[in-house]
C-alpha positions in Angstrom: -23.6 -14.9 6.0 -21.7 -15.6 2.7 -22.7 -13.2 -0.1 -23.6 -14.5 -3.5 -21.1 -13.8 -6.3 -23.6 -11.4 -8.1 -23.8 -9.4 -4.9 -20.1 -8.3 -5.1 -20.5 -6.1 -8.2 -17.1 -4.8 -9.3 -15.1 -5.5 -6.3 -11.3 -5.7 -6.5 -9.4 -8.2 -4.4 -5.9 -6.7 -4.4 -2.7 -8.5 -3.4 -0.5 -6.3 -1.2 2.8 -5.6 -2.8 6.0 -6.4 -0.9 8.1 -3.8 -2.6 7.9 -0.2 -3.5 10.8 0.3 -5.9 9.4 0.4 -9.4 11.7 -1.8 -11.4 8.9 -2.7 -13.8 6.3 -5.4 -13.4 3.7 -7.5 -15.1 0.3 -7.6 -13.4 -3.1 -9.1 -14.0 -6.8 -8.3 -13.3 -8.4 -11.7 -13.3 -12.1 -12.2 -13.6 -12.6 -15.8 -12.5 -16.4 -16.0 -13.2 -16.2 -14.7 -16.8 -12.8 -16.4 -17.4 -11.2 -13.2 -18.7 -8.0 -11.4 -17.8 -6.4 -8.0 -18.3 -2.6 -8.2 -18.3 -0.4 -5.2 -18.3 3.2 -4.1 -17.9 4.3 -0.9 -16.2 7.2 0.9 -14.5 4.8 2.5 -12.1 2.8 -0.3 -10.5 0.9 1.5 -7.7 -0.2 4.4 -9.9 -1.1 2.1 -12.8 -3.2 -0.2 -10.6 -4.9 2.9 -9.0 -5.8 4.2 -12.4 -7.4 0.9 -13.3 -9.3 0.8 -10.0 -10.6 4.4 -10.5 -11.9 3.5 -13.9 -13.5 0.2 -12.8 -15.4 2.0 -10.1 -16.4 4.8 -12.5 -14.3 7.6 -11.0 -12.2 8.1 -14.1 -12.5 7.3 -17.8 -9.0 7.4 -19.0 -5.8 5.4 -19.3 -7.4 2.0 -18.8 -8.8 -0.8 -21.0 -12.4 -0.1 -21.9 -13.3 -3.8 -22.0 -12.2 -4.0 -18.4 -14.3 -1.1 -17.4 -17.4 -2.3 -19.3 -17.4 -5.8 -17.8 -20.9 -6.6 -16.8 -20.3 -10.1 -15.3 -20.6 -10.3 -11.6 -17.8 -11.1 -9.2 -15.2 -8.5 -9.8 -11.4 -8.9 -10.2 -8.4 -10.3 -8.5 -5.4 -8.1 -8.9 -2.1 -9.9 -8.8 1.5 -8.9 -9.5 2.8 -11.7 -11.8 6.4 -10.7 -12.3 8.8 -8.0 -11.1 11.8 -7.2 -13.1 15.1 -7.7 -11.2 16.7 -4.4 -11.9 15.8 -0.8 -12.3 17.0 -0.2 -15.8 14.0 0.3 -18.0 13.8 -2.2 -20.8 10.5 -1.8 -22.6 11.2 -4.7 -24.9 11.8 -7.1 -22.1 8.7 -5.9 -20.3 6.6 -6.4 -23.5 8.0 -9.9 -24.0 7.1 -11.0 -20.5 3.7 -9.4 -20.7 3.1 -11.4 -23.9 4.2 -14.6 -22.3 1.7 -14.2 -19.5 -1.0 -13.3 -22.0 -0.2 -16.5 -23.8 -0.3 -18.7 -20.7 -3.8 -17.5 -19.7 -5.1 -17.9 -23.3 -3.6 -21.3 -23.5 -5.7 -22.3 -20.5 -9.0 -21.0 -21.8 -9.0 -17.3 -20.7 -10.0 -14.4 -23.0 -8.1 -11.2 -22.9 -9.7 -7.8 -22.1 -6.7 -6.3 -23.9 -8.0 -7.0 -27.3 -10.0 -3.8 -27.9 -9.1 -1.2 -30.4 -8.4 1.5 -27.8 -5.4 2.7 -26.1 -4.4 -0.7 -24.8 -4.7 -2.5 -28.1 -2.4 -5.5 -28.1 -1.2 -4.6 -31.6 -1.1 -6.4 -35.0 2.0 -8.5 -34.0 0.1 -10.0 -31.1 -3.3 -10.5 -32.7 -2.6 -14.2 -32.7 -3.4 -14.2 -29.0 -7.1 -13.5 -29.8 -7.3 -15.1 -33.2 -5.7 -18.6 -32.7 -7.4 -21.3 -30.6 -5.2 -24.3 -31.5 -2.5 -24.6 -28.8 0.2 -25.8 -31.1 -0.4 -23.0 -33.6 -0.7 -20.5 -30.7 2.7 -21.5 -29.4 4.3 -21.3 -32.9 3.1 -17.8 -33.3 4.4 -16.9 -29.8 7.9 -18.3 -30.6 8.0 -16.3 -33.8 7.0 -13.2 -31.9 9.7 -13.7 -29.2 12.6 -14.0 -31.6 12.9 -10.2 -31.6 13.5 -10.1 -27.9 16.3 -11.0 -25.5 15.7 -13.9 -23.1 15.8 -12.8 -19.4 18.7 -14.2 -17.5 16.7 -15.7 -14.7 13.2 -16.2 -13.4 12.1 -16.7 -9.8 8.9 -17.0 -7.9 8.9 -14.1 -5.5 6.5 -15.9 -3.2 8.8 -18.8 -2.5 12.4 -19.3 -1.2 13.6 -21.0 -4.4 16.7 -19.7 -6.1 16.4 -18.0 -9.5 16.2 -20.5 -12.4 18.7 -20.2 -15.2 17.1 -19.9 -18.6 18.5 -21.6 -21.7 15.9 -20.7 -24.3 12.3 -19.4 -24.7 10.8 -22.8 -24.5 12.6 -23.4 -21.2 11.4 -20.0 -19.9 7.8 -20.8 -20.9 7.8 -24.1 -18.9 9.3 -22.3 -15.8 6.9 -19.3 -16.1 3.9 -21.6 -16.4 4.9 -23.6 -13.3 5.5 -20.5 -11.3 2.2 -18.9 -12.5 0.2 -21.9 -11.5 1.9 -21.9 -8.1 1.0 -18.3 -7.6 -2.6 -18.8 -8.7 -3.0 -21.8 -6.3 -1.4 -19.6 -3.5 -4.0 -16.9 -4.2 -7.2 -18.8 -4.9 -6.5 -22.0 -3.0 -7.1 -23.9 -6.2 -5.7 -24.1 -9.8 -8.1 -21.9 -11.7 -6.9 -23.3 -15.0 -8.7 -26.7 -14.5 -12.1 -27.1 -16.1 -14.9 -25.7 -14.0 -18.5 -24.8 -14.9 -20.0 -21.4 -14.1 -21.5 -22.4 -10.8 -18.2 -23.9 -9.7 -16.3 -20.7 -10.6 -18.9 -18.6 -8.7 -18.6 -20.8 -5.6 -14.8 -20.6 -5.8 -14.9 -16.8 -6.2 -17.3 -16.4 -3.2 -15.0 -18.5 -1.0 -12.0 -16.6 -2.3 -13.5 -13.1 -1.4 -14.6 -14.2 2.0 -11.2 -15.8 2.8 -9.4 -12.6 1.7 -11.4 -10.3 3.9 -9.4 -11.5 6.9 -6.2 -12.5 5.0 -3.0 -10.6 5.8 -1.8 -10.4 2.2 -5.0 -9.0 0.5 -7.3 -6.0 0.5 -10.9 -6.3 -0.6 -12.1 -3.1 -2.3 -15.9 -3.3 -2.7 -16.4 0.4 -3.4 -14.3 3.4 -4.2 -15.6 7.0 -3.7 -12.2 8.6 -4.0 -8.5 7.9 -4.3 -8.1 7.5 -0.5 -10.3 4.4 -0.6 -7.5 2.6 -2.5 -5.0 3.1 0.3 -5.9 1.1 3.4 -4.0 -0.9 6.0 -4.6 -4.6 6.5 -4.8 -5.1 10.3 -3.8 -8.8 10.2 -0.7 -7.8 8.3 0.1 -5.2 10.9 -0.4 -7.8 13.7 1.6 -10.5 11.9 4.8 -8.4 11.8 8.1 -10.4 12.1 9.2 -8.2 15.0 6.5 -9.8 17.2 5.5 -6.3 18.3 2.0 -6.3 19.6 0.1 -3.5 17.9 -3.1 -2.9 19.9 -6.6 -1.9 19.1 -8.0 1.4 20.5 -11.5 3.0 20.3 -11.6 6.5 18.8 -14.9 7.0 20.5 -13.4 6.3 24.0 -10.4 8.5 23.3 -12.6 11.4 22.3 -14.8 10.9 25.3 -11.8 11.0 27.6 -10.5 14.2 25.9 -7.4 12.4 24.8 -7.8 13.6 21.2 -8.3 17.3 22.0 -4.9 18.0 20.5 -3.4 15.8 17.8 -0.8 15.6 15.2 -2.4 14.8 11.8 -0.2 13.4 9.1 -0.2 11.1 6.0 2.4 8.6 4.9 3.1 6.2 2.0 5.9 4.2 0.5 9.1 6.2 0.8 12.6 6.0 -0.6 12.5 2.4 -1.6 10.5 1.1 1.3 6.8 0.2 1.6 4.9 1.9 4.4 4.5 -1.6 5.9 8.3 -2.0 5.9 8.7 1.4 7.5 6.2 0.6 10.2 7.8 -2.8 10.9 11.2 -1.0 11.3 9.6 1.2 13.9 8.1 -1.8 15.7 11.7 -3.3 15.8 13.0 0.0 17.2 10.4 0.0 20.0 11.3 -3.6 20.9 14.7 -2.2 22.0 12.9 -0.2 24.8 15.6 2.5 24.4 15.1 5.8 26.2 17.5 8.2 24.4 17.1 10.8 27.1 18.1 8.4 29.9 15.0 8.8 31.9 15.3 12.6 32.0 11.7 13.0 30.9 10.0 9.6 31.1 11.1 6.0 31.6 9.8 4.7 28.3 11.2 3.5 25.0 10.6 5.4 21.9 11.2 5.4 18.1 11.5 8.3 15.7 9.1 9.2 12.9 10.7 11.9 10.7 9.0 14.4 8.5 10.1 17.4 6.6 9.9 20.5 8.8 11.6 22.7 11.3 8.9 23.6 13.8 9.9 21.2 16.5 10.4 23.9 19.2 7.0 25.5 18.6 5.2 22.2 18.4 6.9 20.9 21.6 6.1 24.1 23.4 2.5 24.2 22.4 1.8 20.5 23.2 3.6 20.8 26.5 1.5 23.8 27.6 -1.9 22.5 26.2 -1.4 18.9 27.3 0.6 19.3 30.5 3.3 17.1 29.1 0.9 14.1 28.9 1.0 11.8 25.9 -0.5 13.0 22.6 -1.7 11.0 19.6 -0.6 11.2 16.1 -3.2 10.2 13.5 -1.4 8.7 10.5 -3.4 8.1 7.3 -2.2 5.8 4.5 -1.8 7.7 1.2 -0.2 7.2 -2.2 3.4 8.3 -2.6 5.5 9.8 -5.3 8.7 9.1 -3.3 9.3 5.6 -4.7 13.0 6.2 -5.6 15.7 4.1 -4.2 17.3 4.9 -0.9 19.3 8.0 -0.7 23.1 7.9 -0.3 24.4 6.9 3.1 25.1 10.4 4.2 21.3 11.1 4.1 20.7 8.8 7.1 19.9 10.3 10.5 23.0 10.7 12.7 22.1 13.1 15.4 19.0 14.7 17.0 18.5 17.6 19.4 15.7 19.4 21.3 16.5 22.6 19.4 18.1 22.8 16.0 20.8 25.2 17.2 21.6 23.3 20.4 25.3 22.6 20.8 24.6 19.3 22.5 23.5 16.6 20.0 22.3 13.2 20.9 23.6 10.3 18.8 21.0 8.5 16.8 21.1 4.9 18.1 23.2 2.7 15.9 21.1 -0.3 16.8 18.0 1.2 15.4 17.0 0.6 11.7 18.5 3.4 9.6 16.2 6.5 9.4 16.3 7.9 5.8 16.0 11.6 5.5 14.8 13.8 2.6 16.7 16.8 1.2 15.0 19.4 3.4 15.4 20.1 7.1 13.8 17.3 9.1 12.3 16.8 12.5 11.1 13.6 14.2 8.1 12.8 16.4 8.8 10.6 19.4 6.6 7.5 19.4 6.0 5.3 22.4 3.4 2.9 20.9 1.2 2.2 17.8 -2.5 1.3 17.6 -5.1 0.6 15.0 -8.7 2.0 15.5 -11.7 -0.2 16.4 -13.9 2.0 14.2 -13.5 2.7 10.5 -12.2 6.2 10.2 -11.8 8.1 7.0 -9.8 11.3 6.3 -12.9 13.5 5.9 -14.1 12.8 9.4 -10.9 14.3 10.8 -10.2 17.0 8.3 -13.7 18.6 8.7 -13.6 18.3 12.5 -10.1 19.5 13.4 -8.5 22.9 12.9 -4.9 23.1 12.1 -2.9 25.4 14.4 -0.2 27.7 12.9 2.7 29.6 14.5 2.0 32.8 12.7 -1.6 32.7 11.5 -5.1 31.9 12.7 -6.4 28.3 12.9 -8.3 26.8 10.0 -9.9 23.5 9.3 -7.5 20.9 7.9 -9.8 20.3 4.9 -9.2 23.9 3.8 -5.5 23.7 4.1 -2.6 23.0 1.7 -3.0 19.4 0.5 0.8 18.7 0.4 1.5 19.8 3.9 3.2 16.9 5.7 1.6 17.3 9.1 -0.7 19.5 11.2 -0.8 20.3 14.9 -4.6 20.4 15.3 -7.3 20.9 17.8 -11.1 20.3 18.0 -13.8 22.6 19.3 -16.6 21.3 21.5 -19.4 21.4 18.8 -17.1 19.7 16.3 -16.2 17.0 18.8 -19.9 16.3 19.5 -20.6 16.0 15.8 -17.5 13.7 15.3 -18.6 11.5 18.1 -22.0 11.0 16.5 -20.3 10.0 13.2 -17.9 7.6 15.0 -20.7 6.0 16.8 -22.2 5.0 13.5 -19.0 3.8 11.9 -18.3 0.2 11.0 -16.3 -1.7 13.6 -13.9 -4.6 13.6 -13.2 -4.9 9.9 -9.8 -6.1 8.8 -9.1 -2.8 6.9 -8.3 0.6 8.3 -7.2 3.8 6.6 -5.5 5.1 9.7 -3.3 4.0 12.5 -2.5 6.0 15.7 0.9 6.6 17.3 1.2 7.7 20.9 3.7 10.5 21.2 5.6 11.0 24.4 7.1 14.2 25.8 9.1 16.2 24.5 7.1 15.0 21.5 9.4 16.1 18.7 13.1 16.7 18.0 15.3 18.2 15.3 17.0 15.4 13.4 20.1 15.8 11.2 22.3 13.7 8.9 
């Protein structure tokens, strides 16, 4: 059944970013039905988009445009990244110039700006022409006068195509190229040029089709509700399945794993973009490593390929010993939840890449990290790496609260306690579940949604000896 546009409320259809390095970007929240748009520029794309989303869904009331929050028209918003600046050097003037150009292009084609309120995101007196002028010729004249104070970008390129960057000779040349690329991006997103004349019913019909298509599209996430920050960070299953490494990530039922006692002991962790790579990129790197079917221990323990998932920590001996005794050296699952990340800096110097690993940190014998694997980037603290034999996505929709309130974290020198009561910044937990908590969790899982295209969690099957010390 296709839902009517006024049934969607304030949903956000978000394009999945292909990059994590914050070079600066121009982005847009587009309301197709009301023909309005909010355009912003930022050096912190993910966090800025998150702030907008929290405000739109009523979870915050700060740092966002009030007109965007107060929108009463049905249909919701499409969130697109319009332009990413090519280098990391912050240049506010260039960002403001490109933001203004995209504002102009939407206004030229009949869209109103949410940006025109008198609050924090006021477009300013110098850009008032964007909301005061309706004649296209006069609008462009004011734009050109505004742009005289800014330096012309050296090149412009559509990041969604394979075309080379276009050389820019003047602002008029840039406008023509930017408009052409923008229309291409809008057609790629909506399947139609939204700048052509459409009546309200046509726009509603196009929006309905757009939302339904994007529910199963590998490049978009449809957010129909947000109860907390975690709801913003979800995996797209189709994107995971469509990886270029042709690795087959499989579906697994949490209910069945619980019933078969395969989740009595788990590793619980969270991950996000890290050191210049998106979480998708990191996962795809691991998929590529698994395709090598390399057993670093030369069948000493099991005849299986494995990849490394490094985290900050130095408890590999205790974790390996505990899992070996509790699970009889059988495979264990790591539950990995998607989260926001502050570690969006560029890659660390080469000497911060994994070079060796060992069963114990002080072992004299060190295994060489395979040079045919994708580089494993390490943080500044001691690191250990879990040994993954396979990845899965869950059939059921699982959220963090389900796991954090059911599982108790185990500690080397203190009593167990529920994950939900632990330190929020801890990178991982070795955790277990009691019989009554398992029964309650099973009941919750049985009532969970199934077979949606979004998941907050993926699973990794860990193989003995489960975890190793890893060094640069």
